[in-house]
C-alpha positions, 0 to 999 in steps of 0.5 A: 927981948925986953928986960922989963919984968912987967913987959908983955909977951909979944905974940903972933897968932897963926891961923889956918885950916888943917894942913894949911902949913901952920907947923911948917912955916912956924918952924921956918920962922922959929929956926931963922929968927929964934921965935918960940912956936907954941901949937895948942894942939901939941901942948894939949896932946902932950899934957894928956899923956901925963899921969897927973890929975890935970892930964887925966882930966884933959884926956877926958876933954880931948876924948869928948872932942874927938868923939863929938867935936865939942870944944873944951872950955877956953879957960882950960885951953888958956890955962895950959897955954899960959903954963907953957908960955911961962915955962918958955920965958913969958916976955923973954920971947916972941911967941908964934901961937897956933890953934887957940882961936878955933871958933867965934867964942874963942875970938871973944874970949881972947879979946875979953880975957887974954888980949890985955895980958899980951901984945898981939902984933898981928894974925897970920892967916895961912889960906889954903883951899879944901882940896889942897888941905885934903890932899896934904892930910892924906900924905901926912897921915902916912907918917904922922902917927896922930890919932886924928890923922885918918880919912874918916874925919878929914872931911869933917875937920875941913868943914869944921874949919869953914863953919867954926874958925873962918868966921873968927878969922873974919872978925879978926880981919875986921880989926885990921890985924890979919895978914893973909898968905896963900899957901898953895904956892911954891914953899919958898915963895910963900915963906918970902911973903910971910917974912915980908909981913914979919919984918913989917911988924918986927923991923928989928929982926931984919938984917 
């Protein structure tokens, strides 16, 4: 990547509903091209387990989210995201970031507080229907071990995506920076479309 110490990190925002394939396709991109995948959810789940003041405070926020659906402040999420980006080299990598913008407020925070600090290349929206997401979450819950993978909240998570997150994706689309890929198709076909979009913005990675 850029050797200029003042260069901005290059970022791809990855968005989609629960079980739409964000982790799966970020892993494939990271493996093939050496990108750095940062899942905000994974970062926060890891931090909450640490016996530190920050970890204990974060655990309180996440318990409230799990119980009421109240999103924690964008400032808090950005703090832990940027902490992880610095640990991973800041402008030495291309980052795939998923899970930051969960609502319209997150979109405005990103545009007002974060966008100038990074170079957002494009937004990858992994589109998947509600029925497909529900089926995948049921399968995932059998092995994931995640506290939020259980039947009682699957429908709520899908509804929350359509109510909160999809309007934010539509705002990003209005800026002309969203690439939409339907992930209900066969995996290799989906990944081929994702690679095509990636090469459009990062031609230097194309063999």
